[in-house]
Each structure stands twice: as C-alpha cells, then as structure tokens.
N, CA, C and O atoms as a GROMACS GRO file, in nm:
protein
  592
    1MET      N    1   9.544  10.724  14.722
    1MET     CA    2   9.587  10.694  14.588
    1MET      C    3   9.721  10.763  14.567
    1MET      O    4   9.735  10.883  14.591
    2GLY      N    5   9.820  10.685  14.522
    2GLY     CA    6   9.953  10.739  14.498
    2GLY      C    7   9.963  10.799  14.359
    2GLY      O    8   9.866  10.810  14.284
    3GLU      N    9  10.087  10.837  14.328
    3GLU     CA   10  10.110  10.896  14.195
    3GLU      C   11  10.075  10.799  14.083
    3GLU      O   12  10.019  10.837  13.981
    4ARG      N   13  10.110  10.672  14.105
    4ARG     CA   14  10.080  10.571  14.003
    4ARG      C   15   9.930  10.554  13.983
    4ARG      O   16   9.883  10.543  13.870
    5GLY      N   17   9.858  10.553  14.091
    5GLY     CA   18   9.713  10.537  14.082
    5GLY      C   19   9.648  10.656  14.012
    5GLY      O   20   9.556  10.638  13.933
    6ALA      N   21   9.697  10.777  14.040
    6ALA     CA   22   9.642  10.898  13.977
    6ALA      C   23   9.673  10.898  13.828
    6ALA      O   24   9.588  10.933  13.746
    7ALA      N   25   9.795  10.861  13.793
    7ALA     CA   26   9.834  10.856  13.652
    7ALA      C   27   9.751  10.753  13.577
    7ALA      O   28   9.710  10.774  13.463
    8ARG      N   29   9.727  10.640  13.645
    8ARG     CA   30   9.648  10.535  13.581
    8ARG      C   31   9.504  10.581  13.560
    8ARG      O   32   9.445  10.553  13.456
    9ALA      N   33   9.447  10.652  13.656
    9ALA     CA   34   9.310  10.702  13.644
    9ALA      C   35   9.299  10.802  13.529
    9ALA      O   36   9.202  10.799  13.453
   10VAL      N   37   9.399  10.890  13.516
   10VAL     CA   38   9.399  10.986  13.406
   10VAL      C   39   9.408  10.912  13.273
   10VAL      O   40   9.338  10.946  13.178
   11GLY      N   41   9.497  10.812  13.266
   11GLY     CA   42   9.512  10.732  13.143
   11GLY      C   43   9.384  10.661  13.106
   11GLY      O   44   9.350  10.653  12.987
   12MET      N   45   9.312  10.610  13.204
   12MET     CA   46   9.186  10.539  13.178
   12MET      C   47   9.081  10.635  13.122
   12MET      O   48   9.006  10.600  13.031
   13ARG      N   49   9.077  10.758  13.178
   13ARG     CA   50   8.981  10.856  13.128
   13ARG      C   51   9.012  10.896  12.983
   13ARG      O   52   8.923  10.906  12.899
   14ILE      N   53   9.139  10.916  12.956
   14ILE     CA   54   9.180  10.951  12.818
   14ILE      C   55   9.142  10.838  12.723
   14ILE      O   56   9.087  10.863  12.616
   15TRP      N   57   9.171  10.714  12.761
   15TRP     CA   58   9.140  10.599  12.676
   15TRP      C   59   8.988  10.588  12.651
   15TRP      O   60   8.945  10.558  12.540
   16ARG      N   61   8.909  10.614  12.755
   16ARG     CA   62   8.764  10.607  12.742
   16ARG      C   63   8.715  10.712  12.641
   16ARG      O   64   8.629  10.682  12.558
   17HIS      N   65   8.768  10.834  12.647
   17HIS     CA   66   8.729  10.939  12.552
   17HIS      C   67   8.772  10.904  12.410
   17HIS      O   68   8.696  10.924  12.315
   18LEU      N   69   8.893  10.852  12.394
   18LEU     CA   70   8.941  10.811  12.262
   18LEU      C   71   8.853  10.702  12.204
   18LEU      O   72   8.814  10.706  12.087
   19ARG      N   73   8.822  10.603  12.287
   19ARG     CA   74   8.740  10.491  12.241
   19ARG      C   75   8.602  10.539  12.198
   19ARG      O   76   8.549  10.493  12.097
   20THR      N   77   8.543  10.630  12.273
   20THR     CA   78   8.412  10.684  12.238
   20THR      C   79   8.420  10.764  12.108
   20THR      O   80   8.332  10.750  12.022
   21GLY      N   81   8.523  10.845  12.091
   21GLY     CA   82   8.541  10.924  11.969
   21GLY      C   83   8.563  10.835  11.847
   21GLY      O   84   8.506  10.860  11.741
   22LEU      N   85   8.646  10.733  11.862
   22LEU     CA   86   8.672  10.641  11.750
   22LEU      C   87   8.546  10.564  11.713
   22LEU      O   88   8.522  10.538  11.595
   23SER      N   89   8.467  10.528  11.811
   23SER     CA   90   8.342  10.458  11.782
   23SER      C   91   8.248  10.547  11.702
   23SER      O   92   8.182  10.500  11.609
   24ALA      N   93   8.241  10.674  11.738
   24ALA     CA   94   8.154  10.767  11.665
   24ALA      C   95   8.201  10.783  11.521
   24ALA      O   96   8.119  10.786  11.429
   25VAL      N   97   8.332  10.795  11.500
   25VAL     CA   98   8.387  10.809  11.365
   25VAL      C   99   8.356  10.684  11.283
   25VAL      O  100   8.316  10.694  11.167
   26ALA      N  101   8.375  10.567  11.341
   26ALA     CA  102   8.348  10.442  11.270
   26ALA      C  103   8.200  10.431  11.235
   26ALA      O  104   8.165  10.386  11.126
   27LEU      N  105   8.112  10.473  11.326
   27LEU     CA  106   7.969  10.469  11.299
   27LEU      C  107   7.932  10.561  11.183
   27LEU      O  108   7.852  10.522  11.097
   28TRP      N  109   7.987  10.681  11.179
   28TRP     CA  110   7.961  10.774  11.069
   28TRP      C  111   8.013  10.717  10.937
   28TRP      O  112   7.946  10.729  10.834
   29ALA      N  113   8.130  10.656  10.939
   29ALA     CA  114   8.187  10.598  10.817
   29ALA      C  115   8.098  10.486  10.764
   29ALA      O  116   8.074  10.478  10.643
   30LEU      N  117   8.050  10.400  10.851
   30LEU     CA  118   7.960  10.292  10.809
   30LEU      C  119   7.830  10.347  10.751
   30LEU      O  120   7.779  10.296  10.652
   31ALA      N  121   7.777  10.451  10.814
   31ALA     CA  122   7.653  10.511  10.763
   31ALA      C  123   7.675  10.570  10.624
   31ALA      O  124   7.589  10.555  10.536
   32ALA      N  125   7.788  10.636  10.603
   32ALA     CA  126   7.818  10.694  10.471
   32ALA      C  127   7.831  10.584  10.366
   32ALA      O  128   7.783  10.600  10.254
   33LEU      N  129   7.897  10.475  10.400
   33LEU     CA  130   7.910  10.364  10.306
   33LEU      C  131   7.774  10.303  10.273
   33LEU      O  132   7.748  10.268  10.158
   34TRP      N  133   7.689  10.291  10.371
   34TRP     CA  134   7.556  10.233  10.350
   34TRP      C  135   7.474  10.321  10.257
   34TRP      O  136   7.411  10.271  10.164
   35VAL      N  137   7.473  10.453  10.282
   35VAL     CA  138   7.397  10.546  10.197
   35VAL      C  139   7.454  10.545  10.056
   35VAL      O  140   7.378  10.544   9.959
   36GLY      N  141   7.586  10.547  10.042
   36GLY     CA  142   7.648  10.541   9.909
   36GLY      C  143   7.614  10.412   9.836
   36GLY      O  144   7.593  10.413   9.715
   37GLY      N  145   7.610  10.302   9.908
   37GLY     CA  146   7.575  10.173   9.848
   37GLY      C  147   7.432  10.171   9.798
   37GLY      O  148   7.404  10.114   9.693
   38LEU      N  149   7.342  10.234   9.872
   38LEU     CA  150   7.203  10.242   9.827
   38LEU      C  151   7.191  10.323   9.699
   38LEU      O  152   7.118  10.284   9.608
   39ALA      N  153   7.263  10.434   9.691
   39ALA     CA  154   7.258  10.517   9.570
   39ALA      C  155   7.314  10.441   9.452
   39ALA      O  156   7.258  10.448   9.342
   40TRP      N  157   7.422  10.368   9.471
   40TRP     CA  158   7.483  10.289   9.362
   40TRP      C  159   7.388  10.179   9.317
   40TRP      O  160   7.376  10.154   9.197
   41ALA      N  161   7.322  10.114   9.410
   41ALA     CA  162   7.232  10.004   9.375
   41ALA      C  163   7.112  10.052   9.295
   41ALA      O  164   7.056   9.976   9.215
   42ARG      N  165   7.071  10.177   9.314
   42ARG     CA  166   6.956  10.230   9.241
   42ARG      C  167   6.991  10.279   9.101
   42ARG      O  168   6.902  10.302   9.020
   43SER      N  169   7.121  10.297   9.072
   43SER     CA  170   7.160  10.350   8.941
   43SER      C  171   7.140  10.246   8.832
   43SER      O  172   7.137  10.125   8.860
   44ASP      N  173   7.128  10.293   8.708
   44ASP     CA  174   7.111  10.202   8.595
   44ASP      C  175   7.236  10.120   8.573
   44ASP      O  176   7.347  10.172   8.588
   45PRO      N  177   7.222   9.994   8.539
   45PRO     CA  178   7.340   9.912   8.512
   45PRO      C  179   7.409   9.961   8.385
   45PRO      O  180   7.342   9.998   8.289
   46PRO      N  181   7.543   9.963   8.383
   46PRO     CA  182   7.617  10.014   8.268
   46PRO      C  183   7.586   9.942   8.138
   46PRO      O  184   7.590  10.005   8.032
   47ALA      N  185   7.555   9.814   8.142
   47ALA     CA  186   7.532   9.738   8.020
   47ALA      C  187   7.412   9.791   7.942
   47ALA      O  188   7.405   9.770   7.821
   48ASP      N  189   7.318   9.860   8.006
   48ASP     CA  190   7.201   9.913   7.938
   48ASP      C  191   7.238  10.021   7.837
   48ASP      O  192   7.164  10.044   7.741
   49ARG      N  193   7.352  10.087   7.857
   49ARG     CA  194   7.392  10.195   7.768
   49ARG      C  195   7.420  10.144   7.627
   49ARG      O  196   7.400  10.216   7.530
   50GLY      N  197   7.467  10.019   7.616
   50GLY     CA  198   7.501   9.964   7.486
   50GLY      C  199   7.382   9.939   7.397
   50GLY      O  200   7.400   9.919   7.277
   51ALA      N  201   7.261   9.941   7.450
   51ALA     CA  202   7.142   9.907   7.373
   51ALA      C  203   7.106  10.014   7.269
   51ALA      O  204   7.042   9.981   7.170
   52ALA      N  205   7.146  10.138   7.289
   52ALA     CA  206   7.103  10.247   7.202
   52ALA      C  207   7.215  10.292   7.107
   52ALA      O  208   7.218  10.409   7.068
   53ILE      N  209   7.304  10.205   7.069
   53ILE     CA  210   7.416  10.242   6.983
   53ILE      C  211   7.367  10.253   6.839
   53ILE      O  212   7.299  10.164   6.787
   54ALA      N  213   7.401  10.364   6.774
   54ALA     CA  214   7.364  10.386   6.634
   54ALA      C  215   7.440  10.290   6.544
   54ALA      O  216   7.539  10.229   6.586
   55GLU      N  217   7.395  10.278   6.421
   55GLU     CA  218   7.461  10.189   6.324
   55GLU      C  219   7.517  10.270   6.208
   55GLU      O  220   7.471  10.380   6.178
   56VAL      N  221   7.618  10.213   6.143
   56VAL     CA  222   7.675  10.270   6.023
   56VAL      C  223   7.707  10.156   5.927
   56VAL      O  224   7.760  10.052   5.969
   57ALA      N  225   7.675  10.174   5.800
   57ALA     CA  226   7.704  10.071   5.700
   57ALA      C  227   7.854  10.071   5.671
   57ALA      O  228   7.917  10.177   5.665
   58LEU      N  229   7.909   9.955   5.652
   58LEU     CA  230   8.052   9.941   5.619
   58LEU      C  231   8.087  10.029   5.499
   58LEU      O  232   8.192  10.093   5.497
   59ALA      N  233   8.000  10.033   5.399
   59ALA     CA  234   8.025  10.112   5.279
   59ALA      C  235   8.028  10.262   5.307
   59ALA      O  236   8.087  10.338   5.230
   60ASP      N  237   7.967  10.306   5.417
   60ASP     CA  238   7.962  10.448   5.451
   60ASP      C  239   8.080  10.493   5.538
   60ASP      O  240   8.095  10.612   5.566
   61LEU      N  241   8.163  10.399   5.580
   61LEU     CA  242   8.280  10.434   5.661
   61LEU      C  243   8.387  10.499   5.573
   61LEU      O  244   8.387  10.479   5.452
   62PRO      N  245   8.477  10.576   5.633
   62PRO     CA  246   8.589  10.630   5.555
   62PRO      C  247   8.670  10.516   5.492
   62PRO      O  248   8.674  10.404   5.544
   63ARG      N  249   8.734  10.546   5.380
   63ARG     CA  250   8.814  10.447   5.308
   63ARG      C  251   8.916  10.379   5.400
   63ARG      O  252   8.937  10.259   5.391
   64GLU      N  253   8.978  10.456   5.489
   64GLU     CA  254   9.079  10.401   5.580
   64GLU      C  255   9.017  10.300   5.676
   64GLU      O  256   9.081  10.200   5.710
   65ALA      N  257   8.895  10.325   5.721
   65ALA     CA  258   8.828  10.232   5.812
   65ALA      C  259   8.794  10.102   5.741
   65ALA      O  260   8.805   9.994   5.799
   66ARG      N  261   8.752  10.112   5.615
   66ARG     CA  262   8.723   9.990   5.538
   66ARG      C  263   8.850   9.907   5.520
   66ARG      O  264   8.846   9.784   5.524
   67ALA      N  265   8.963   9.974   5.499
   67ALA     CA  266   9.091   9.903   5.485
   67ALA      C  267   9.129   9.833   5.615
   67ALA      O  268   9.181   9.722   5.612
   68VAL      N  269   9.104   9.898   5.730
   68VAL     CA  270   9.134   9.837   5.860
   68VAL      C  271   9.044   9.715   5.881
   68VAL      O  272   9.091   9.613   5.933
   69MET      N  273   8.918   9.723   5.842
   69MET     CA  274   8.829   9.607   5.855
   69MET      C  275   8.883   9.489   5.774
   69MET      O  276   8.875   9.374   5.819
   70GLN      N  277   8.938   9.515   5.656
   70GLN     CA  278   8.997   9.409   5.575
   70GLN      C  279   9.118   9.348   5.647
   70GLN      O  280   9.135   9.226   5.648
   71LEU      N  281   9.202   9.433   5.708
   71LEU     CA  282   9.318   9.384   5.783
   71LEU      C  283   9.274   9.299   5.902
   71LEU      O  284   9.338   9.198   5.934
   72ILE      N  285   9.167   9.339   5.969
   72ILE     CA  286   9.116   9.262   6.083
   72ILE      C  287   9.078   9.122   6.038
   72ILE      O  288   9.114   9.023   6.103
   73ARG      N  289   9.007   9.113   5.928
   73ARG     CA  290   8.962   8.982   5.878
   73ARG      C  291   9.078   8.892   5.835
   73ARG      O  292   9.070   8.770   5.846
   74GLN      N  293   9.186   8.952   5.786
   74GLN     CA  294   9.299   8.871   5.742
   74GLN      C  295   9.406   8.855   5.850
   74GLN      O  296   9.507   8.789   5.828
   75GLY      N  297   9.384   8.916   5.968
   75GLY     CA  298   9.478   8.899   6.079
   75GLY      C  299   9.600   8.988   6.073
   75GLY      O  300   9.701   8.958   6.137
   76GLY      N  301   9.595   9.097   5.999
   76GLY     CA  302   9.706   9.191   5.991
   76GLY      C  303   9.777   9.182   5.858
   76GLY      O  304   9.725   9.123   5.763
   77PRO      N  305   9.894   9.239   5.850
   77PRO     CA  306   9.970   9.309   5.954
   77PRO      C  307   9.915   9.450   5.980
   77PRO      O  308   9.865   9.517   5.889
   78PHE      N  309   9.925   9.492   6.105
   78PHE     CA  310   9.873   9.622   6.145
   78PHE      C  311   9.988   9.721   6.160
   78PHE      O  312  10.097   9.683   6.204
   79PRO      N  313   9.966   9.846   6.123
   79PRO     CA  314  10.075   9.945   6.125
   79PRO      C  315  10.113   9.997   6.264
   79PRO      O  316  10.221  10.054   6.281
   80TYR      N  317  10.026   9.980   6.363
   80TYR     CA  318  10.052  10.035   6.496
   80TYR      C  319  10.064   9.923   6.599
   80TYR      O  320   9.991   9.824   6.593
   81ASP      N  321  10.156   9.939   6.694
   81ASP     CA  322  10.178   9.838   6.798
   81ASP      C  323  10.052   9.813   6.882
   81ASP      O  324  10.029   9.700   6.927
   82LYS      N  325   9.972   9.916   6.903
   82LYS     CA  326   9.852   9.902   6.988
   82LYS      C  327   9.738   9.830   6.916
   82LYS      O  328   9.642   9.787   6.981
   83ASP      N  329   9.747   9.816   6.785
   83ASP     CA  330   9.639   9.750   6.711
   83ASP      C  331   9.627   9.605   6.752
   83ASP      O  332   9.726   9.532   6.758
   84GLY      N  333   9.504   9.563   6.780
   84GLY     CA  334   9.477   9.426   6.821
   84GLY      C  335   9.489   9.403   6.970
   84GLY      O  336   9.472   9.290   7.017
   85THR      N  337   9.520   9.508   7.047
   85THR     CA  338   9.530   9.493   7.193
   85THR      C  339   9.392   9.502   7.256
   85THR      O  340   9.296   9.548   7.193
   86VAL      N  341   9.383   9.457   7.379
   86VAL     CA  342   9.254   9.453   7.450
   86VAL      C  343   9.202   9.594   7.474
   86VAL      O  344   9.275   9.682   7.521
   87PHE      N  345   9.075   9.614   7.442
   87PHE     CA  346   9.004   9.738   7.470
   87PHE      C  347   8.921   9.713   7.596
   87PHE      O  348   8.841   9.620   7.599
   88PHE      N  349   8.939   9.794   7.698
   88PHE     CA  350   8.880   9.768   7.829
   88PHE      C  351   8.737   9.821   7.847
   88PHE      O  352   8.673   9.789   7.947
   89ASN      N  353   8.687   9.899   7.753
   89ASN     CA  354   8.549   9.951   7.763
   89ASN      C  355   8.528  10.029   7.893
   89ASN      O  356   8.423  10.019   7.956
   90ARG      N  357   8.628  10.108   7.932
   90ARG     CA  358   8.620  10.185   8.057
   90ARG      C  359   8.505  10.286   8.054
   90ARG      O  360   8.445  10.317   8.157
   91GLU      N  361   8.476  10.337   7.935
   91GLU     CA  362   8.367  10.434   7.921
   91GLU      C  363   8.231  10.366   7.938
   91GLU      O  364   8.131  10.433   7.962
   92ARG      N  365   8.228  10.235   7.926
   92ARG     CA  366   8.108  10.152   7.939
   92ARG      C  367   7.997  10.196   7.842
   92ARG      O  368   7.879  10.192   7.877
   93LEU      N  369   8.036  10.235   7.723
   93LEU     CA  370   7.939  10.271   7.621
   93LEU      C  371   7.899  10.150   7.537
   93LEU      O  372   7.794  10.150   7.472
   94LEU      N  373   7.983  10.048   7.537
   94LEU     CA  374   7.953   9.925   7.464
   94LEU      C  375   7.892   9.823   7.560
   94LEU      O  376   7.908   9.834   7.681
   95PRO      N  377   7.821   9.724   7.506
   95PRO     CA  378   7.764   9.621   7.594
   95PRO      C  379   7.873   9.554   7.679
   95PRO      O  380   7.984   9.532   7.632
   96ALA      N  381   7.840   9.522   7.802
   96ALA     CA  382   7.936   9.463   7.896
   96ALA      C  383   7.970   9.320   7.855
   96ALA      O  384   7.883   9.240   7.822
   97HIS      N  385   8.099   9.289   7.859
   97HIS     CA  386   8.151   9.155   7.832
   97HIS      C  387   8.274   9.133   7.918
   97HIS      O  388   8.327   9.228   7.976
   98LYS      N  389   8.319   9.009   7.926
   98LYS     CA  390   8.439   8.978   8.002
   98LYS      C  391   8.561   9.046   7.941
   98LYS      O  392   8.565   9.074   7.821
   99ARG      N  393   8.660   9.073   8.026
   99ARG     CA  394   8.784   9.134   7.981
   99ARG      C  395   8.845   9.048   7.870
   99ARG      O  396   8.850   8.925   7.880
  100GLY      N  397   8.891   9.113   7.766
  100GLY     CA  398   8.953   9.044   7.654
  100GLY      C  399   8.859   9.024   7.537
  100GLY      O  400   8.902   8.983   7.429
  101TYR      N  401   8.731   9.051   7.556
  101TYR     CA  402   8.633   9.034   7.449
  101TYR      C  403   8.654   9.138   7.338
  101TYR      O  404   8.644   9.106   7.219
  102TYR      N  405   8.682   9.263   7.378
  102TYR     CA  406   8.699   9.371   7.281
  102TYR      C  407   8.846   9.395   7.250
  102TYR      O  408   8.932   9.387   7.337
  103ARG      N  409   8.874   9.424   7.121
  103ARG     CA  410   9.008   9.462   7.076
  103ARG      C  411   8.995   9.592   6.996
  103ARG      O  412   8.894   9.616   6.931
  104GLU      N  413   9.099   9.673   7.002
  104GLU     CA  414   9.095   9.802   6.933
  104GLU      C  415   9.196   9.808   6.819
  104GLU      O  416   9.302   9.745   6.823
  105TYR      N  417   9.160   9.887   6.717
  105TYR     CA  418   9.244   9.904   6.598
  105TYR      C  419   9.240  10.050   6.557
  105TYR      O  420   9.135  10.114   6.562
  106THR      N  421   9.354  10.103   6.517
  106THR     CA  422   9.365  10.242   6.474
  106THR      C  423   9.318  10.258   6.331
  106THR      O  424   9.353  10.179   6.243
  107VAL      N  425   9.238  10.361   6.308
  107VAL     CA  426   9.199  10.400   6.172
  107VAL      C  427   9.280  10.526   6.140
  107VAL      O  428   9.254  10.631   6.197
  108PRO      N  429   9.377  10.516   6.049
  108PRO     CA  430   9.462  10.632   6.019
  108PRO      C  431   9.379  10.752   5.971
  108PRO      O  432   9.279  10.737   5.902
  109THR      N  433   9.425  10.870   6.010
  109THR     CA  434   9.363  10.994   5.965
  109THR      C  435   9.461  11.064   5.872
  109THR      O  436   9.572  11.098   5.914
  110PRO      N  437   9.424  11.086   5.746
  110PRO     CA  438   9.515  11.151   5.652
  110PRO      C  439   9.564  11.286   5.706
  110PRO      O  440   9.486  11.364   5.760
  111GLY      N  441   9.693  11.311   5.690
  111GLY     CA  442   9.752  11.437   5.732
  111GLY      C  443   9.804  11.438   5.875
  111GLY      O  444   9.872  11.533   5.914
  112LEU      N  445   9.775  11.335   5.954
  112LEU     CA  446   9.825  11.329   6.092
  112LEU      C  447   9.948  11.239   6.100
  112LEU      O  448   9.956  11.138   6.031
  113ARG      N  449  10.042  11.277   6.185
  113ARG     CA  450  10.161  11.194   6.206
  113ARG      C  451  10.147  11.105   6.329
  113ARG      O  452  10.236  11.025   6.358
  114HIS      N  453  10.037  11.118   6.401
  114HIS     CA  454  10.012  11.033   6.518
  114HIS      C  455   9.887  10.949   6.492
  114HIS      O  456   9.828  10.958   6.385
  115ARG      N  457   9.847  10.869   6.589
  115ARG     CA  458   9.736  10.776   6.570
  115ARG      C  459   9.601  10.844   6.552
  115ARG      O  460   9.510  10.784   6.494
  116GLY      N  461   9.585  10.965   6.597
  116GLY     CA  462   9.458  11.033   6.581
  116GLY      C  463   9.350  10.976   6.672
  116GLY      O  464   9.379  10.904   6.767
  117ALA      N  465   9.224  11.010   6.642
  117ALA     CA  466   9.113  10.974   6.730
  117ALA      C  467   9.028  10.860   6.676
  117ALA      O  468   8.946  10.804   6.749
  118ARG      N  469   9.045  10.825   6.550
  118ARG     CA  470   8.956  10.726   6.489
  118ARG      C  471   9.000  10.583   6.524
  118ARG      O  472   9.118  10.550   6.515
  119ARG      N  473   8.902  10.501   6.564
  119ARG     CA  474   8.931  10.362   6.600
  119ARG      C  475   8.817  10.272   6.554
  119ARG      O  476   8.704  10.315   6.533
  120ILE      N  477   8.852  10.144   6.540
  120ILE     CA  478   8.753  10.038   6.527
  120ILE      C  479   8.774   9.947   6.647
  120ILE      O  480   8.886   9.906   6.675
  121VAL      N  481   8.666   9.915   6.716
  121VAL     CA  482   8.670   9.823   6.830
  121VAL      C  483   8.584   9.703   6.792
  121VAL      O  484   8.466   9.717   6.760
  122CYS      N  485   8.646   9.585   6.795
  122CYS     CA  486   8.573   9.462   6.760
  122CYS      C  487   8.559   9.374   6.883
  122CYS      O  488   8.649   9.365   6.966
  123GLY      N  489   8.444   9.308   6.892
  123GLY     CA  490   8.418   9.216   7.002
  123GLY      C  491   8.404   9.074   6.952
  123GLY      O  492   8.347   9.048   6.846
  124GLY      N  493   8.459   8.983   7.030
  124GLY     CA  494   8.452   8.842   6.996
  124GLY      C  495   8.578   8.772   7.043
  124GLY      O  496   8.678   8.837   7.074
  125TRP      N  497   8.572   8.642   7.048
  125TRP     CA  498   8.688   8.566   7.099
  125TRP      C  499   8.780   8.522   6.986
  125TRP      O  500   8.890   8.474   7.013
  126GLU      N  501   8.738   8.536   6.861
  126GLU     CA  502   8.822   8.502   6.746
  126GLU      C  503   8.854   8.634   6.674
  126GLU      O  504   8.768   8.688   6.604
  127PRO      N  505   8.977   8.686   6.688
  127PRO     CA  506   9.009   8.818   6.634
  127PRO      C  507   8.984   8.834   6.483
  127PRO      O  508   8.949   8.944   6.440
  128THR      N  509   9.001   8.729   6.404
  128THR     CA  510   8.980   8.744   6.260
  128THR      C  511   8.835   8.724   6.218
  128THR      O  512   8.801   8.746   6.101
  129ALA      N  513   8.750   8.683   6.310
  129ALA     CA  514   8.607   8.666   6.282
  129ALA      C  515   8.526   8.724   6.397
  129ALA      O  516   8.459   8.650   6.469
  130PRO      N  517   8.531   8.858   6.416
  130PRO     CA  518   8.462   8.919   6.530
  130PRO      C  519   8.310   8.904   6.522
  130PRO      O  520   8.252   8.897   6.413
  131ASP      N  521   8.248   8.900   6.639
  131ASP     CA  522   8.101   8.896   6.649
  131ASP      C  523   8.040   9.030   6.608
  131ASP      O  524   7.934   9.034   6.545
  132VAL      N  525   8.108   9.138   6.644
  132VAL     CA  526   8.056   9.273   6.620
  132VAL      C  527   8.174   9.370   6.618
  132VAL      O  528   8.274   9.349   6.686
  133CYS      N  529   8.161   9.476   6.539
  133CYS     CA  530   8.263   9.582   6.536
  133CYS      C  531   8.194   9.717   6.547
  133CYS      O  532   8.081   9.735   6.502
  134TYR      N  533   8.265   9.812   6.608
  134TYR     CA  534   8.214   9.948   6.627
  134TYR      C  535   8.317  10.047   6.574
  134TYR      O  536   8.437  10.022   6.580
  135TYR      N  537   8.268  10.159   6.523
  135TYR     CA  538   8.355  10.266   6.475
  135TYR      C  539   8.338  10.387   6.565
  135TYR      O  540   8.226  10.424   6.601
  136THR      N  541   8.450  10.450   6.601
  136THR     CA  542   8.446  10.576   6.675
  136THR      C  543   8.538  10.675   6.605
  136THR      O  544   8.653  10.644   6.574
  137ALA      N  545   8.487  10.794   6.579
  137ALA     CA  546   8.565  10.899   6.516
  137ALA      C  547   8.615  10.999   6.620
  137ALA      O  548   8.690  11.091   6.587
  138ASP      N  549   8.573  10.981   6.746
  138ASP     CA  550   8.604  11.079   6.851
  138ASP      C  551   8.670  11.016   6.973
  138ASP      O  552   8.644  11.057   7.087
  139HIS      N  553   8.755  10.919   6.950
  139HIS     CA  554   8.834  10.855   7.055
  139HIS      C  555   8.749  10.807   7.172
  139HIS      O  556   8.769  10.849   7.286
  140TYR      N  557   8.654  10.720   7.142
  140TYR     CA  558   8.571  10.648   7.240
  140TYR      C  559   8.461  10.732   7.306
  140TYR      O  560   8.397  10.684   7.399
  141ALA      N  561   8.438  10.854   7.260
  141ALA     CA  562   8.329  10.933   7.318
  141ALA      C  563   8.194  10.884   7.268
  141ALA      O  564   8.092  10.898   7.336
  142SER      N  565   8.192  10.826   7.147
  142SER     CA  566   8.070  10.770   7.091
  142SER      C  567   8.107  10.655   6.997
  142SER      O  568   8.219  10.650   6.945
  143PHE      N  569   8.013  10.565   6.976
  143PHE     CA  570   8.037  10.449   6.889
  143PHE      C  571   7.919  10.430   6.795
  143PHE      O  572   7.805  10.466   6.827
  144ARG      N  573   7.948  10.373   6.679
  144ARG     CA  574   7.844  10.328   6.586
  144ARG      C  575   7.875  10.183   6.549
  144ARG      O  576   7.988  10.150   6.514
  145ARG      N  577   7.775  10.100   6.557
  145ARG     CA  578   7.791   9.958   6.523
  145ARG      C  579   7.802   9.945   6.371
  145ARG      O  580   7.719   9.999   6.297
  146ILE      N  581   7.905   9.874   6.326
  146ILE     CA  582   7.927   9.856   6.183
  146ILE      C  583   7.841   9.741   6.134
  146ILE      O  584   7.848   9.630   6.185
  147VAL      N  585   7.759   9.769   6.033
  147VAL     CA  586   7.672   9.666   5.973
  147VAL      C  587   7.713   9.648   5.827
  147VAL      O  588   7.762   9.742   5.764
  148PRO      N  589   7.694   9.526   5.772
  148PRO     CA  590   7.735   9.500   5.632
  148PRO      C  591   7.662   9.587   5.532
  148PRO      O  592   7.686   9.576   5.411
   0.00000   0.00000   0.00000
C-alpha cells in the first residue's frame, strides 16, 4: 500500500467515525422531538381557557369604557392609532378564533399621558356590531366578558 492508499484508508476511518457520530446525534434529536410532541399532545387545548371568563355588566364598567363601547358601535372616530387593529390573542385567554376576529380598543385612564393598561377587545367580523366584547384593566392579563 502506497502513500495514497494509506491516506485513503485513514480518510475512510475518519468518515466512518463521523457518520456514526452524526447518526447518534440525529437519533437523539428525533427522540427528543418525539417525547416533546407527546407532552404537547397531552396538554389542555388553549381554547378551553376561554370557557371560565368572568362577566361584567356594561353599566359597571368605568365611564371611559362605556364611552369606548359607544365609539365601537358608531365606528369611531377613535383617539389612538392602534384602536380597531387586530388583537392576536397571544395570551390565549380568550376563545380561539381565526386571525382578524378580535380587535382592540384603548380605554383612556384619567391622569395618564400614555395609553395605559385598560382595553376593550371585541370579537366578530363586523367591527360596529361585534359578537362579543371583553374588558381588561391589566393589559391582557385577565378579561371579563361585557354583558348588557
């Protein structure tokens, strides 16, 4: 065996070790994905969280929130650029719906110069006649369904 043959034999051994190591890494990665998928499949579906939302009467909302509800029904004008934009429900506290179903509106907080934490989120495909609206005083950490 010449120099070329010896170099080739060394290269083949290195390749064999690399291939074996890469196969082991790939096998471990697949096993981790499989176990993670099983854990995810056993978890509660996010839409179930929306079933236990508390209610609040429209008359019991702050005066500013009642005024925003009136603006929603008449289609504006809204004081903030973000009002009427799509609410993505990233927290998944509201019932699951297709993107674009929920819209958010700012409820002004007296004494603040910024938007504050209070919002109304309405669901439905017709912005001036929503199917349901929710009030949050803590910037989406909790919601209460607004009832007449």
